[in-house]
C-alpha positions in Angstrom: 146.7 111.7 129.2 143.5 113.8 129.1 143.2 113.6 132.9 146.8 114.6 133.4 146.5 117.5 131.0 143.4 118.7 132.8 145.0 118.4 136.2 148.1 120.3 134.9 145.9 123.1 133.5 143.9 123.4 136.7 147.1 123.4 138.8 148.7 126.1 136.7 145.5 128.2 137.0 145.5 127.8 140.8 149.1 128.6 141.0 148.6 131.8 139.0 145.6 132.8 141.2 147.5 132.1 144.4 150.5 134.1 143.1 148.1 137.0 142.3 146.0 136.9 145.4 148.7 136.3 148.0 150.8 139.3 146.7 147.8 141.6 146.8 146.7 140.4 150.3 150.2 140.7 151.7 150.7 144.2 150.2 147.4 145.5 151.5 147.9 144.1 155.0 151.2 145.9 155.7 150.6 149.0 157.9 151.8 152.4 156.7 155.2 153.6 158.0 156.4 157.3 158.4 158.1 158.7 155.4 161.8 159.2 155.4 162.7 155.9 157.3 163.8 152.5 156.1 162.6 149.0 156.9 164.5 145.8 156.4 162.4 143.3 154.4 164.0 139.9 153.7 167.5 141.3 154.5 167.1 144.3 152.2 166.7 147.9 153.3 163.5 149.3 151.8 162.1 152.8 152.1 159.2 153.0 154.5 156.8 154.0 151.8 157.7 151.0 149.7 157.3 148.3 152.4 153.9 147.1 151.3 155.0 146.6 147.8 158.2 144.8 148.8 156.2 142.5 151.1 153.8 141.6 148.3 156.7 140.9 145.9 158.4 138.7 148.5 155.1 136.8 149.1 154.7 136.3 145.4 158.2 135.0 145.1 157.6 132.5 147.9 154.4 131.3 146.4 156.1 130.9 143.0 159.0 129.0 144.5 156.7 126.6 146.4 154.4 126.2 143.4 157.2 125.3 141.0 158.2 122.5 143.4 154.6 121.3 144.0 153.4 121.6 140.4 155.4 118.8 138.8 154.7 116.6 141.9 150.9 117.2 141.5 151.0 116.5 137.8 153.0 113.3 138.3 150.6 112.1 141.0 147.6 112.9 138.7 149.2 110.9 135.9 149.8 107.9 138.1 146.4 107.9 139.8 144.5 108.5 136.5 146.4 105.7 134.8 145.6 103.3 137.6 141.9 104.3 137.9 141.3 104.5 134.2 143.0 101.1 133.8 140.7 99.6 136.4 137.6 101.2 134.8 138.6 100.0 131.3 139.6 96.5 132.3 136.1 95.1 131.8 135.9 96.9 128.4 139.1 95.2 127.5 137.6 91.9 128.5 134.6 92.6 126.3 136.8 93.5 123.2 139.1 90.6 123.8 136.2 88.2 123.9 134.7 89.8 120.8 138.0 89.3 118.9 138.1 85.6 119.9 134.5 84.9 118.8 133.7 83.0 115.7 131.0 80.7 114.5 132.8 77.8 116.3 133.5 79.6 119.6 130.2 81.3 120.4 130.1 79.5 123.8 132.6 82.0 125.3 131.2 84.5 127.8 132.6 87.6 129.5 130.9 86.7 132.9 132.1 89.8 134.8 131.9 89.3 138.5 133.3 92.5 140.1 132.2 95.2 137.7 129.3 97.5 138.5 127.3 100.2 136.8 127.2 100.7 133.0 130.1 98.5 132.3 128.5 95.5 134.1 125.3 96.2 132.2 127.2 96.3 128.9 128.8 92.9 129.7 125.4 91.4 130.6 123.9 92.7 127.4 126.8 91.3 125.4 126.5 87.9 127.1 122.8 87.9 126.4 123.5 88.7 122.7 125.9 85.9 122.5 123.3 83.5 124.0 120.9 84.5 121.2 123.6 84.3 118.5 124.6 80.8 119.7 121.0 79.7 119.8 120.5 81.0 116.3 123.7 79.4 114.9 122.8 76.1 116.6 119.3 76.2 115.2 120.7 77.0 111.7 123.1 74.1 111.9 120.3 71.7 112.9 118.1 73.1 110.2 120.7 72.7 107.5 121.6 69.2 108.7 118.0 68.1 108.8 117.3 69.7 105.4 120.3 67.9 103.9 119.1 64.6 105.4 115.5 65.1 104.2 116.7 66.0 100.7 119.2 63.1 100.6 116.4 60.5 101.1 114.4 61.1 97.9 117.7 61.6 96.0 119.0 58.3 97.3 115.7 56.6 96.3 116.0 58.0 92.8 119.6 56.9 92.4 118.9 53.4 93.8 115.9 52.8 91.6 117.7 54.0 88.4 120.8 52.0 89.2 118.9 48.8 89.9 116.7 49.1 86.8 119.7 49.9 84.6 121.6 47.0 86.0 118.8 44.6 85.0 119.3 43.6 81.3 115.9 41.9 81.3 113.9 44.8 82.6 110.5 44.9 80.8 107.9 47.7 80.4 106.3 46.8 83.7 109.6 47.2 85.6 110.3 50.5 83.9 106.8 51.7 84.8 107.3 50.7 88.4 110.6 52.6 88.4 109.0 55.6 86.8 106.3 55.6 89.6 108.9 55.4 92.3 110.9 58.2 90.7 107.8 60.3 90.3 106.9 59.9 94.0 110.4 60.7 95.1 110.6 63.8 92.9 107.2 65.0 94.2 108.4 64.6 97.7 111.6 66.5 97.0 109.6 69.2 95.2 107.3 69.6 98.2 110.2 69.8 100.6 112.0 72.4 98.6 108.7 74.4 98.3 108.2 74.2 102.0 111.8 75.3 102.7 111.4 78.3 100.3 108.1 79.3 102.0 109.6 79.1 105.4 112.6 81.1 104.4 110.4 83.7 102.7 108.2 84.0 105.8 111.2 84.5 108.1 112.9 87.0 105.8 110.2 89.6 105.3 110.2 92.7 107.4 106.5 93.5 107.1 103.6 91.4 106.0 101.3 92.5 103.1 98.4 93.6 105.3 95.0 93.2 103.7 91.6 92.3 105.2 91.2 88.6 105.7 88.4 86.5 107.0 89.8 83.3 108.6 86.3 81.7 108.1 86.6 81.9 104.3 90.2 80.5 104.4 89.1 77.6 106.7 86.2 76.8 104.4 88.5 76.7 101.4 91.0 74.5 103.2 88.2 72.1 104.3 87.0 71.8 100.7 90.6 71.1 99.5 91.1 68.1 101.8 87.5 66.8 101.7 88.3 64.2 99.1 91.2 62.8 101.0 89.3 62.9 104.2 86.3 61.0 102.7 88.6 58.3 101.3 89.9 57.8 104.9 86.5 57.8 106.6 87.1 61.0 108.6 84.2 62.8 110.3 84.3 66.6 110.0 82.7 69.1 112.4 83.0 72.7 111.0 82.0 75.9 112.8 83.2 78.9 111.0 82.0 82.2 112.4 83.4 85.4 110.8 86.9 86.0 112.2 88.4 89.2 110.6 92.1 90.1 110.7 94.6 91.6 108.4 97.6 90.1 106.7 99.0 88.3 103.7 96.1 86.2 102.3 98.4 83.7 100.6 100.4 83.1 103.8 97.3 82.9 106.0 95.8 80.5 103.5 98.9 78.3 103.9 98.3 78.3 107.7 94.8 76.9 107.4 95.9 74.6 104.6 98.8 73.1 106.6 96.7 72.7 109.7 93.9 70.8 107.8 96.4 68.7 105.9 98.1 67.7 109.1 94.7 67.0 110.7 93.8 64.6 107.8 97.2 62.9 107.2 98.1 62.4 110.8 94.7 61.1 111.7 93.6 57.5 112.3 91.1 55.5 110.3 87.5 56.6 111.0 88.9 59.5 113.0 87.5 63.0 113.5 88.4 66.6 112.7 87.1 69.8 114.2 87.5 73.2 112.6 86.3 76.4 114.3 86.8 80.1 113.7 85.6 83.0 115.9 86.5 86.5 117.0 88.8 86.7 119.9 90.0 89.8 121.8 89.2 92.1 118.9 91.1 89.8 116.5 90.5 86.4 115.1 90.9 82.8 116.3 91.3 79.5 114.3 91.2 76.2 116.1 91.9 72.8 114.3 91.7 69.7 116.4 91.9 66.1 115.2 92.2 62.6 116.4 95.4 60.6 115.9 98.1 58.8 117.8 98.7 59.7 121.4 101.2 62.6 121.7 103.0 63.1 125.0 102.1 66.7 126.2 105.8 67.5 126.8 106.5 66.8 123.1 103.9 69.1 121.6 106.2 72.1 121.5 108.8 70.1 119.6 106.3 69.6 116.7 106.6 73.3 115.8 110.3 72.9 115.2 111.5 72.2 111.6 111.6 68.5 110.6 110.0 67.3 113.9 107.3 64.8 113.4 104.8 63.2 115.7 104.1 59.4 116.0 104.1 57.8 112.6 100.7 56.0 112.9 98.9 57.6 110.0 95.9 56.9 107.7 98.1 57.4 104.6 101.5 56.4 103.6 102.6 59.7 102.1 105.5 61.0 104.1 105.4 64.7 105.2 108.2 67.2 105.1 108.1 67.9 108.8 107.8 71.6 108.1 104.0 72.1 108.2 103.7 73.4 111.8 107.0 75.2 111.5 105.5 77.2 108.6 102.4 77.8 110.6 104.3 79.2 113.5 106.5 81.4 111.3 103.6 82.9 109.5 101.6 83.5 112.6 104.5 85.2 114.4 105.1 87.3 111.3 101.5 88.6 111.6 102.0 89.4 115.3 99.8 86.5 116.5 100.3 83.5 118.7 100.0 79.8 118.1 99.5 77.0 120.7 99.4 73.3 120.5 97.7 70.9 123.0 97.7 67.2 123.1 94.1 65.7 122.9 93.3 63.1 125.6 93.1 59.7 123.9 95.2 60.8 121.0 95.4 63.7 118.6 96.4 67.3 118.5 94.6 70.7 118.8 96.2 73.8 117.4 94.9 77.3 118.3 95.9 80.3 116.2 95.2 83.8 117.4 95.8 86.9 115.1 95.4 90.6 116.1 92.7 92.9 115.0 93.1 94.6 111.5 94.2 97.9 113.1 97.3 96.2 114.4 98.9 95.8 111.0 101.3 96.1 109.2 103.2 94.3 111.9 107.1 94.0 112.0 108.3 90.5 111.8 108.9 88.6 115.1 111.3 85.7 114.3 110.7 82.4 115.9 
């Protein structure tokens, strides 16, 4: 409609200009005739002195007559052409909107996949498909996370229910049996509490927009984490090699302390009897680096990346029998990414895992959150 109105307005303007100019040109181009005579113009006798004016009026009438025939034809042609062209241009946009209307959490696999479109419309369709890819990955990850969390929480709850039901069903249960049940219930509740705490920490880390940026020395955090696990490590006969040079960065001290704590706890609990643990901090590219390596079961190199996903665990050969939540490395990755850093895991030849964390210099913060 807009294109048709514009064409109609331009055509009317051109018709008026043609009517005005043709009359003037025709009137001025007629030669002067002697006064007192007459000249026939269009079958009408006209005084010789009025010939130019009569010719101009006749030209204007002819232009107006032809224009009134051509004007509606031009407007009609403009309406048809603009309808067809605009329809073809908007067809990809209709495809985008139709796909958007059909989308839901259960049908995120649909894509526009325009083949013939070019220019901005094709770019819009590509961006829309890329956005759908990210949304589908996020929804799939959320479903897996919820399913895994439900499964992990169901295990200690099932243990609790089973132990209580079995004990209550035994009419001859004595104090020793009740104490055994109480110990099992205590361990199951502790595991559930640790899992819920890890889930809350992971959710809090992924939800913040900016970290609380304060000066932090990774060497101090690593020394505190080593001291916290030294008793458990000594009980399992682990050998420690600690090299903590000052490594300054900026961020949330509580979250970064959780990074070092998780890495050291994993290094101790997933180790082998009489194994080893190496902890090192150092400046790196103006920022700070923390590396924690440890012995342990053999991990295939292609499975190292999976260990940073929620509820993914490595081989179950461990020096202790306390089950983990499977969220330790996921929390490490979330916290490091929230601080604008990077984390990398490498399988150690002969068995074990080495995790390297790099954080930016203090001037780089506060840093917007980058979601894993």
